[in-house]
C-alpha positions as CSV (number, residue, x, y, z in Angstrom):
1,M,14.2,-2.4,28.1
2,N,13.7,-4.5,31.3
3,A,10.7,-6.9,31.5
4,T,8.0,-5.6,33.8
5,R,5.2,-8.0,33.0
6,R,4.7,-11.6,32.0
7,F,3.1,-12.2,28.6
8,G,0.6,-14.5,30.2
9,S,-0.6,-11.8,32.5
10,L,-1.9,-9.5,29.7
11,A,-5.6,-9.0,29.2
12,H,-7.1,-10.8,26.3
13,P,-10.5,-10.9,24.5
14,P,-12.8,-14.0,24.7
15,A,-11.3,-17.2,23.4
16,W,-13.1,-20.4,22.2
17,P,-11.6,-23.9,22.8
18,L,-9.1,-24.9,20.2
19,V,-9.6,-21.9,17.8
20,G,-9.2,-19.1,20.4
21,S,-10.4,-15.7,19.3
22,L,-10.2,-16.4,15.6
23,P,-14.0,-16.8,15.1
24,Y,-14.3,-13.1,15.9
25,F,-12.0,-12.2,13.0
26,N,-13.5,-11.0,9.8
27,P,-10.6,-10.7,7.3
28,P,-11.9,-7.5,5.6
29,R,-12.5,-5.9,9.0
30,V,-9.8,-7.5,11.1
31,H,-8.0,-4.2,11.8
32,L,-11.2,-2.8,13.2
33,V,-11.6,-5.8,15.5
34,L,-8.1,-5.4,16.9
35,E,-8.4,-1.6,17.3
36,A,-11.7,-2.1,19.2
37,W,-10.0,-4.6,21.5
38,A,-7.2,-2.2,22.0
39,H,-9.7,0.4,23.2
40,R,-11.4,-2.1,25.4
41,Y,-8.5,-3.9,27.0
42,G,-5.7,-1.4,26.6
43,T,-2.4,-2.1,25.0
44,P,-0.4,-4.2,25.0
45,Y,-2.8,-7.1,25.1
46,R,-2.7,-10.7,23.8
47,V,-5.0,-12.7,21.5
48,H,-5.3,-16.4,21.3
49,L,-4.8,-17.7,17.7
50,A,-5.7,-21.4,17.8
51,R,-2.3,-22.8,18.7
52,R,-0.4,-19.6,19.6
53,W,-0.9,-16.3,21.4
54,M,-0.3,-13.0,19.6
55,L,0.9,-9.8,21.2
56,V,-0.9,-6.6,20.0
57,I,0.8,-3.2,20.4
58,D,0.1,0.4,19.3
59,D,3.1,2.2,20.8
60,P,4.8,4.1,17.9
61,A,8.2,4.0,19.5
62,E,8.1,0.2,19.9
63,I,6.7,-0.2,16.5
64,A,9.5,1.8,15.0
65,R,12.0,-0.3,17.0
66,I,10.5,-3.5,15.5
67,L,10.6,-2.1,12.0
68,K,14.3,-1.1,12.4
69,A,15.2,-4.6,13.7
70,R,13.9,-6.3,10.6
71,P,15.0,-8.7,9.0
72,G,17.1,-9.6,12.0
73,A,15.3,-9.9,15.3
74,F,11.9,-9.7,13.6
75,R,10.3,-10.8,10.3
76,R,6.9,-10.9,8.7
77,V,4.7,-13.7,10.1
78,R,5.6,-16.9,8.4
79,P,2.3,-17.5,6.5
80,V,3.2,-14.5,4.3
81,E,6.3,-16.1,2.9
82,S,4.8,-19.6,2.6
83,I,1.6,-18.5,1.0
84,F,3.3,-16.3,-1.6
85,R,5.7,-19.1,-2.4
86,E,3.1,-21.7,-2.9
87,L,1.1,-19.4,-5.1
88,G,4.2,-18.8,-7.2
89,I,4.3,-15.1,-6.6
90,A,7.2,-14.8,-4.1
91,G,9.2,-11.6,-4.4
92,I,10.7,-8.8,-2.3
93,F,7.4,-8.3,-0.4
94,S,7.4,-11.9,1.0
95,A,11.2,-12.5,1.1
96,E,13.1,-12.7,4.3
97,G,16.7,-12.6,5.5
98,A,19.5,-12.8,2.9
99,D,17.0,-13.5,0.2
100,W,15.3,-10.2,0.9
101,E,18.6,-8.3,1.0
102,R,19.6,-9.7,-2.4
103,Q,16.3,-8.6,-4.0
104,R,16.1,-5.3,-2.2
105,R,19.2,-3.8,-3.9
106,M,17.8,-4.5,-7.3
107,V,14.3,-3.2,-6.7
108,M,15.4,0.0,-4.9
109,R,17.3,1.2,-8.0
110,A,14.2,1.0,-10.1
111,F,12.3,3.4,-7.9
112,D,14.9,5.9,-6.9
113,P,14.2,9.7,-7.4
114,A,16.6,10.0,-10.3
115,H,14.9,7.2,-12.2
116,L,11.5,8.8,-11.5
117,K,12.6,12.1,-12.9
118,G,13.6,10.4,-16.1
119,Y,10.2,8.7,-16.2
120,F,8.3,11.9,-15.5
121,P,7.3,12.7,-19.1
122,A,5.6,9.3,-19.4
123,L,3.8,10.0,-16.1
124,V,2.5,13.2,-17.5
125,S,1.2,11.3,-20.5
126,V,-0.7,8.8,-18.3
127,T,-2.1,11.6,-16.2
128,R,-3.4,13.3,-19.3
129,R,-5.0,10.1,-20.3
130,L,-6.8,9.9,-17.0
131,L,-7.9,13.6,-17.4
132,A,-9.5,12.7,-20.8
133,R,-11.3,9.7,-19.2
134,F,-12.6,12.0,-16.4
135,E,-13.7,14.6,-18.9
136,R,-15.8,12.1,-20.8
137,A,-17.3,10.8,-17.5
138,S,-18.1,14.4,-16.4
139,R,-19.9,15.3,-19.6
140,A,-21.9,12.1,-19.4
141,G,-22.9,12.6,-15.8
142,E,-21.3,9.2,-15.0
143,V,-21.1,8.0,-11.4
144,L,-17.6,6.8,-10.9
145,D,-15.9,4.3,-8.6
146,L,-12.9,6.4,-8.2
147,Q,-10.9,3.7,-6.4
148,L,-11.3,1.5,-9.5
149,E,-10.3,4.5,-11.8
150,F,-7.2,5.1,-9.7
151,M,-6.3,1.4,-9.8
152,R,-6.2,1.6,-13.6
153,Y,-4.0,4.7,-13.4
154,T,-1.5,3.1,-11.0
155,V,-1.3,-0.1,-13.0
156,D,-0.5,1.9,-16.1
157,V,2.2,4.0,-14.2
158,T,3.8,0.9,-12.7
159,A,3.8,-1.0,-15.9
160,G,5.5,1.9,-17.7
161,L,8.1,2.6,-15.0
162,A,9.0,-0.9,-14.0
163,F,8.4,-2.8,-17.2
164,G,8.7,-0.3,-20.0
165,L,5.2,-1.1,-21.3
166,D,2.2,1.1,-22.1
167,I,-0.7,-1.3,-21.2
168,N,-3.3,1.5,-21.1
169,T,-5.9,0.2,-18.7
170,I,-7.5,3.7,-18.4
171,E,-8.8,3.6,-21.9
172,Q,-9.3,-0.1,-22.3
173,G,-11.4,-0.2,-19.1
174,D,-11.9,-3.9,-18.5
175,N,-8.2,-4.8,-18.5
176,A,-7.6,-8.5,-17.9
177,I,-4.6,-8.2,-15.6
178,Q,-6.3,-5.6,-13.3
179,R,-9.5,-7.6,-13.2
180,H,-7.7,-10.7,-12.1
181,L,-5.5,-8.9,-9.6
182,D,-8.6,-7.5,-8.0
183,Q,-9.7,-11.0,-7.3
184,V,-6.3,-12.2,-6.1
185,F,-5.7,-9.7,-3.4
186,P,-8.8,-10.6,-1.2
187,M,-8.0,-14.3,-1.4
188,I,-4.4,-13.7,-0.3
189,N,-5.6,-11.7,2.6
190,R,-8.1,-14.5,3.5
191,R,-5.4,-17.2,3.4
192,M,-3.1,-15.1,5.6
193,T,-5.7,-14.8,8.3
194,A,-7.1,-18.3,8.0
195,I,-7.4,-20.6,11.1
196,F,-6.5,-23.7,9.0
197,P,-4.9,-24.0,5.6
198,W,-7.9,-25.8,4.0
199,W,-6.7,-25.1,0.4
200,R,-3.8,-27.6,0.9
201,Y,-6.3,-30.4,1.4
202,V,-9.5,-29.4,-0.4
203,K,-10.2,-26.8,-3.1
204,L,-13.3,-24.7,-2.6
205,P,-14.9,-22.8,-5.5
206,A,-13.0,-19.6,-4.4
207,D,-9.7,-21.5,-4.5
208,I,-10.4,-22.8,-8.0
209,A,-11.3,-19.3,-9.1
210,L,-8.0,-18.0,-7.5
211,E,-6.0,-20.5,-9.5
212,K,-7.6,-19.3,-12.7
213,D,-7.0,-15.7,-11.8
214,L,-3.4,-16.4,-11.0
215,A,-2.9,-18.3,-14.3
216,Q,-4.2,-15.2,-16.2
217,V,-1.9,-12.9,-14.2
218,R,1.1,-15.2,-14.9
219,R,0.3,-15.2,-18.6
220,A,0.4,-11.4,-18.6
221,I,3.7,-11.4,-16.6
222,D,5.2,-13.9,-19.0
223,G,4.3,-11.5,-21.8
224,Y,6.0,-8.6,-20.0
225,I,9.1,-10.8,-19.5
226,A,9.1,-11.9,-23.2
227,A,8.8,-8.3,-24.4
228,A,11.7,-7.2,-22.2
229,R,13.9,-10.1,-23.4
230,Q,13.2,-9.0,-27.0
231,R,14.2,-5.4,-26.2
232,M,17.4,-6.7,-24.6
233,A,18.1,-8.9,-27.6
234,D,17.6,-6.0,-30.0
235,D,19.7,-3.7,-27.8
236,P,22.4,-5.7,-26.0
237,A,23.6,-2.5,-24.1
238,L,20.5,-2.9,-21.9
239,R,22.2,-5.8,-20.2
240,D,24.8,-3.5,-18.7
241,Q,22.5,-0.5,-18.4
242,P,18.9,-1.7,-17.9
243,G,16.3,0.9,-18.4
244,N,13.8,-0.4,-15.9
245,L,13.1,-3.0,-13.2
246,I,12.2,-6.0,-15.4
247,E,15.4,-5.5,-17.5
248,A,17.5,-5.3,-14.4
249,L,16.0,-8.5,-13.1
250,L,16.5,-10.3,-16.3
251,A,20.1,-9.1,-16.5
252,A,20.7,-10.4,-13.0
253,R,19.0,-13.7,-14.0
254,D,21.3,-14.2,-17.0
255,T,24.5,-13.4,-15.0
256,P,26.1,-16.7,-13.9
257,D,26.7,-15.4,-10.3
258,G,23.7,-13.1,-10.2
259,G,21.8,-15.4,-7.8
260,F,18.5,-14.7,-9.5
261,T,16.1,-17.3,-10.8
262,D,13.1,-17.3,-13.2
263,A,10.9,-17.4,-10.1
264,D,12.6,-14.3,-8.7
265,V,11.9,-12.4,-11.9
266,S,8.3,-13.4,-12.1
267,G,7.7,-12.9,-8.3
268,N,9.1,-9.4,-8.3
269,V,7.1,-8.4,-11.4
270,F,4.0,-9.5,-9.5
271,T,5.1,-7.7,-6.4
272,A,5.6,-4.5,-8.3
273,L,2.1,-4.7,-9.7
274,L,0.7,-5.5,-6.3
275,A,2.4,-2.7,-4.4
276,G,2.1,-0.2,-7.3
277,E,-1.6,-0.7,-7.9
278,D,-3.1,-1.2,-4.5
279,T,-1.8,1.1,-1.8
280,T,-1.4,4.3,-4.0
281,A,-4.8,3.9,-5.5
282,N,-6.5,3.4,-2.1
283,T,-4.7,6.5,-0.7
284,L,-5.9,8.5,-3.6
285,A,-9.5,7.2,-3.2
286,W,-9.5,8.1,0.6
287,L,-8.1,11.6,-0.2
288,A,-10.8,12.2,-2.9
289,C,-13.4,11.0,-0.4
290,F,-12.3,13.5,2.2
291,L,-12.1,16.3,-0.3
292,S,-15.6,15.6,-1.6
293,D,-17.0,15.9,2.0
294,D,-15.0,19.0,2.9
295,K,-15.8,21.8,0.5
296,A,-13.4,24.2,2.2
297,A,-10.5,21.8,1.9
298,Q,-11.4,21.1,-1.7
299,A,-11.5,24.8,-2.5
300,A,-8.1,25.3,-0.9
301,A,-6.6,22.4,-2.9
302,Q,-8.2,23.9,-6.1
303,R,-6.6,27.3,-5.4
304,E,-3.2,25.7,-5.0
305,A,-3.6,23.6,-8.2
306,D,-4.6,26.7,-10.1
307,A,-1.6,28.6,-8.8
308,V,1.0,25.9,-9.5
309,L,-0.4,24.6,-12.8
310,G,-1.3,28.0,-14.2
311,G,-2.7,27.6,-17.7
312,Q,-1.8,23.9,-17.8
313,R,-4.4,21.2,-17.0
314,V,-1.8,18.7,-15.9
315,L,1.4,19.4,-14.0
316,E,4.2,19.2,-16.6
317,A,7.3,20.3,-14.6
318,F,8.9,17.8,-12.3
319,E,10.4,20.6,-10.2
320,R,6.9,22.0,-9.4
321,V,5.7,18.9,-7.6
322,G,7.3,20.2,-4.5
323,D,5.2,23.3,-4.6
324,L,2.0,21.3,-3.9
325,H,2.2,22.0,-0.2
326,Y,-1.5,22.0,0.7
327,I,-2.1,18.9,-1.5
328,E,0.7,17.1,0.3
329,A,-0.7,18.2,3.6
330,A,-4.1,16.8,2.6
331,T,-2.5,13.6,1.6
332,R,-0.7,13.2,4.9
333,E,-4.0,13.9,6.7
334,A,-5.8,11.3,4.7
335,M,-3.1,8.8,5.5
336,R,-3.3,9.7,9.2
337,L,-7.1,9.0,9.3
338,K,-7.2,6.2,6.8
339,P,-3.8,4.4,6.7
340,V,-4.0,1.9,3.9
341,A,-1.8,-0.4,6.0
342,P,-3.4,0.1,9.5
343,L,-2.1,-3.3,10.6
344,L,1.2,-5.1,10.1
345,S,2.0,-8.5,11.5
346,H,5.5,-9.5,12.6
347,E,7.1,-12.5,14.3
348,S,10.1,-12.6,16.6
349,N,13.1,-14.6,15.3
350,E,14.6,-14.9,18.8
351,P,13.7,-14.2,22.4
352,V,13.0,-10.5,22.6
353,T,11.4,-7.9,24.9
354,V,8.6,-5.7,23.5
355,C,6.8,-3.1,25.5
356,G,8.3,-4.5,28.7
357,I,7.0,-8.0,27.8
358,E,9.4,-11.0,27.4
359,L,8.5,-12.9,24.3
360,R,9.7,-16.3,23.0
361,A,11.1,-16.8,19.5
362,R,8.3,-17.1,16.9
363,T,5.8,-15.1,18.9
364,P,3.4,-13.2,16.5
365,I,3.1,-9.5,17.0
366,A,0.4,-7.3,15.6
367,T,1.3,-3.6,15.3
368,L,-1.6,-1.1,15.0
369,F,-0.7,2.2,13.4
370,R,-3.9,4.2,13.7
371,P,-4.3,4.6,17.5
372,A,-1.2,6.9,17.8
373,A,-2.5,8.9,14.8
374,L,-5.7,9.6,16.7
375,N,-3.9,10.8,19.9
376,P,-5.4,14.1,20.9
377,E,-2.2,15.2,22.5
378,L,-0.5,15.2,19.1
379,F,-3.6,16.0,16.9
380,P,-6.2,18.4,18.3
381,Q,-9.7,17.3,17.1
382,P,-8.1,13.9,16.1
383,L,-11.1,12.7,14.1
384,A,-11.4,15.8,12.0
385,F,-9.8,16.1,8.5
386,R,-7.6,19.2,8.9
387,P,-4.8,19.4,6.3
388,Q,-3.6,22.7,7.9
389,R,-2.2,20.8,10.9
390,W,0.6,19.6,8.5
391,L,1.4,23.2,7.6
392,G,2.2,24.4,11.1
393,E,-1.2,26.0,11.6
394,E,-2.3,23.8,14.4
395,G,0.2,24.5,17.1
396,G,3.4,25.2,15.1
397,S,6.0,23.2,13.2
398,D,7.0,21.3,16.4
399,E,3.6,19.6,16.4
400,A,3.9,18.7,12.7
401,G,7.4,17.3,13.3
402,A,6.3,15.1,16.2
403,A,3.3,13.9,14.2
404,R,5.6,12.9,11.3
405,R,7.6,10.8,13.7
406,V,4.5,9.0,14.9
407,L,3.0,8.2,11.5
408,M,4.7,5.6,9.3
409,P,2.5,5.3,6.2
410,F,5.4,3.6,4.2
411,G,6.7,1.5,7.1
412,G,10.1,2.1,8.5
413,G,13.6,0.7,9.0
414,P,15.4,-1.3,6.3
415,R,12.1,-2.6,4.9
416,F,10.4,0.7,4.2
417,C,8.4,0.9,1.0
418,P,10.8,1.3,-2.0
419,G,8.0,2.9,-4.0
420,R,7.2,5.7,-1.5
421,Y,8.7,8.4,-3.9
422,L,6.6,7.1,-6.8
423,A,3.5,6.9,-4.6
424,M,3.7,10.5,-3.4
425,L,4.5,11.7,-7.0
426,E,1.4,9.9,-8.4
427,I,-0.8,11.2,-5.6
428,G,0.4,14.8,-6.2
429,M,0.0,14.5,-10.0
430,V,-3.5,13.1,-9.9
431,T,-4.8,15.3,-7.1
432,A,-3.5,18.4,-8.8
433,M,-5.1,17.4,-12.1
434,L,-8.4,16.7,-10.3
435,M,-8.4,20.0,-8.4
436,R,-7.4,22.0,-11.5
437,N,-10.2,20.7,-13.6
438,F,-13.0,19.4,-11.5
439,H,-15.3,19.6,-8.5
440,I,-15.7,16.2,-6.7
441,E,-19.2,15.4,-5.5
442,R,-19.8,12.3,-3.4
443,V,-22.9,10.4,-4.5
444,G,-25.1,8.8,-1.8
445,S,-25.4,9.4,2.0
446,E,-24.4,6.0,3.2
447,P,-21.1,5.9,5.3
448,V,-18.0,4.8,3.4
449,R,-16.8,1.6,5.0
450,E,-13.2,0.4,5.5
451,R,-12.4,-2.9,3.8
452,N,-9.0,-4.6,4.2
453,A,-7.8,-6.6,1.2
454,L,-4.0,-6.5,1.7
455,S,-4.5,-2.7,1.9
456,M,-7.5,-0.8,3.2
457,L,-9.8,0.7,0.7
458,P,-13.0,2.8,0.9
459,E,-16.0,0.6,0.3
460,G,-19.1,2.3,-1.2
461,F,-17.4,5.5,-2.3
462,R,-18.9,6.8,-5.5
463,A,-18.6,10.3,-7.0
464,R,-19.4,12.6,-9.9
465,L,-16.9,15.0,-11.4
466,H,-18.1,18.4,-12.5
467,L,-15.9,20.4,-14.9
468,R,-14.8,23.7,-13.4
């Protein structure tokens, strides 16, 4: 693409001396700030970030091109790698270049569809456990924070699949590792959007609390690693045929030329917990929120769950997951309106051209995913929750196909989310269970707000479940 404009000629929001536009940034709402500026100034536009200028784009074709060119011409912004490393939690999420390629091969194998099929009976068991928890809450008339409930579910699923452990946060409720992870995520987000790395010079109370939370998470991870080492000592065949991610990481660590370190093992265990807990639980929570507000959509999902599950209360056949067409459509519609990753930040590794703008190496680039998802040319009534548009009922399959190319809920290119199959499987399993057994009633009339803490969650969403 030939350059048509200079970077310095782009419109930009107000900027203060020295700090630029950063005082306008509120970390939990930063995506909303950038989206509002995109509406006001048009895209691409630029933002002054203290010592550097950042390009902001929302063109899905250009975003896809950037994603495909990672980790070569583009990378995550450098603070991601440095902050994760200094916190001692570096893994595939924050790795770059050859380091990322080395870790990627190992992690992908743990979450491939064949492995998921073998894990499916355990997933059914965890889903039954969540059903029992919801039944008790329903009978007691309890008001639930469904996002928190889903977080417990996804932690249990991830720990079982990736670590071979049943940590049962659903029944234990106040599980230590989940409680501490919930505190870690917002602080990581705050540091990644900070004007100045204050924590390297002075520790505020929040930084001291973060260190304590991380210490507790590391103790739990050390326990997972110790348990896996014991399993491998008891069954040496696991070194050649590891049964899950943590065993594969340890086998690579213990191979002389494996290139893995203790830090790699620990960091990727943390990454699996981070990715497995946060994004899937938040998507489930947004979907439940939409279904609670749209009685017709909830009824349609219930009819499908009844038909697919039959006399079962939980989906027990792996092959029937693909029959949840309406529930998958509702999931995609929720991800369109409320993408849990509405904003990704990248950086150019070399001089590049983006949206006809010549950029120098190390130029930060913010990519906004939601504006294209609200394009009325692709999505009639773009602000409405309409699952049927994904079923070819809103203009035909050509429209649905074009929309799928625009939306990238799991990223794209070589760094697409390795857990996307697991995420969709969990969402289908939990939603089918909910729809087969309950009505969802939202409690309260206050608007549900978006809060970004590494991924975007619904703030203020509370619900009651009524047994059908």
